[in-house]
N, C-alpha and C positions, 0 to 999 in steps of 0.2 A: 512814431514808433520805427517806421520803415528809416527813417534817417539815421536812429541810432545804430540799427543792425548795419546800414552802409558804413557808418563811420567805424563801428568796431570790425567789420572786414575789411577795410582799408588800414585800421591799425595792425591788424593781424598779418596783412600781407607785407607792410611795411617791416615789421619785426621779422619775419620769415626771410625777406631780402636781406636785410642787415645782417643776419646771423649767417647767410650762405656767403655774404661777402668777408665777412670776421674770419669764416672757416677756410675761405679760399686763400687770403693773404697770409693766414698763419700756417699754410700749408706750404707755401713758397719757401725754397732753401735761400737762406742768407748769403749773399756773395761778397767778394771783395777784391777791389782792382789795385794791384801793388807796382809801383812805377819805379823803374831803376833809377840809378843816380841821378842828382840833379844838375851834376856838374859833368859836362861832356866836351868832348872834343869834336870839331867839325869833321863829318866823314864816318863817327862812330855810330853805332846802332843804339838806339834807345828801345828799352822792351818793358811792356807792361804785361803782367800775369794775373791772370783771372781766376779765382779758386772759389769753392764753396766754403761754409763756415768751418766744415771741417778739414780743410787743406786739400781737397780734390781738384785737380785741375779740370777745367771747363773747356772741352775742344769745340769746335765749331760754332763758336759764340760771336755775334758782332759787336766790336769796340770803336768806338769814335774817337780819336784824338783831335784836338784843336790846340794849333800853336798861335800866341798872340804875341805879336813884337810890340816895341815902344811907341808905335805910331796907332797902336790898336787895330793893326790889320791882321786878318786871321787867315790859317791855312787848315782845311779839314783835310782829315784822312780817316775813311772807312774802312777797317780792316778785320779780319776773320781769326780767331784765336787757334794755333796749331795743337797737336797732340797734347802739348804740354802747357795749354792753356795760355800759351804767350803769343803776342803780337811783336813785331820787331818793326821799327822804321828808322832808316839810316838818317842821319841829320845832316842835312846838306843847306845850311845857311851860314851867313857870316856872323862872326863872334858877337857876341852881346848877351843881353839879358832878356828871356822870354818869359812868357806862362804858358804853361802847359796843361790843359784839362783832359780828362777820359772820362767817357761815359759807357757804362754798359746799361742799355734800358731794362733788362730783365727779359723776362717771357712768361709764360703759364707755369713753368715749373722754378724758375729761378727769380728772385727778388733783384731789383736793378741796384748799381752801385757806379760810385764816380770818386775823381779826386782832383785836387787843384794843386800844383805845387811850381815852384819856380823852375827856370830852366837856364843855365848859364853855358853858353857855348863858346868855346875858345879855339884858337887856331891851332892846329898839331906843331910841335917843335919840329923844325928844319932836319935836326939830326934824326930824330925817332923815325921820320917817313923815310929819310936815306937809310937807314940801317935794315929799318923793315922789308925794303923793297930790294937791298942789297943781299940780305939773307933769303929772299925769296918767299917770306910769308905772305899768303895771301888768305882773303876770307873767302869762305865758300862762294858767295855772290861772285866775288871778283873769279875764282876759278870757272865759274859757270858762264860768265860773260865771256872770258877769253875763249872758252870752248865754242861757245856760239859763234863768235866772231871769226875764228878758225874752221868752223863746220864746212866740210865740202858742200852740203846741200843746205844752207842758211835760209830760214823762212825770211822772206823778203817784206813780208807784212808785219813783222816784229822788229821793234826798234826802240830807241832811246829818244826821249823828247824832253825839251825844258820850258818848262810852262811859264807864264808871265811873270809869276813870282820868283821865278828863279830856281825851282825845284825841278829836279829830274824825275822821269817818269819811264818804266818800262810799259810799252803799248803793243798789243796785236788786236786785230778785230775788234771785239767790243769789251775786252779786259783792258785792265791798266793797274798798275802798282807802283808804288814809290820804289825808285831807282835803289837797289841795295837792300830791299826788304825780302822777306822769305818768299813773299808772294811773287814779286819780281823775278824771284831765282826759278820759282815754279813756271813763270810766262816763258822764260828762256829755254828752261829743260822741255817745256810741251814743244816748243819751236823747234828745238833739235830732235825730236820724236823719241825722248826719254820717257 
């Protein structure tokens, strides 16, 4: 008799826990990671945007990008979305075919999402780079880098390093970000006191 009551109590607890888990999972908002073009020129930005199911940009969320080359070697980048829900990574690698994976693990309010796509990197055309520099067109990162390098009081703990995989990073103290990324620009601005 006691054993039947214990079994019924255990079953009731399992049903309640399962219902709570189902309710929790259904209350999370569905998300979508949308990558930019799969054909990109070396030195250009690759952007991924995180939105909710109704198109709302999700700021301050962590997205991990993994780039895999033809030898199955990987480079991982952990980035935080900006106010428009985007993360930007400057592509600084030799021309070739790569695979890029993006993952948002989700949290208590948002469901996780991911994508996998091919990434074809090409070298810039010589004439395009010459005309762009001749016309004085610079990205906001390049302008920030130039201002940092020309600053009368630069932060000497901030700099640019090249990692063993050939990728460039902006570093300062305990912060680092890919060269050319919005986060790298933020580090340089902080070093200049902006």
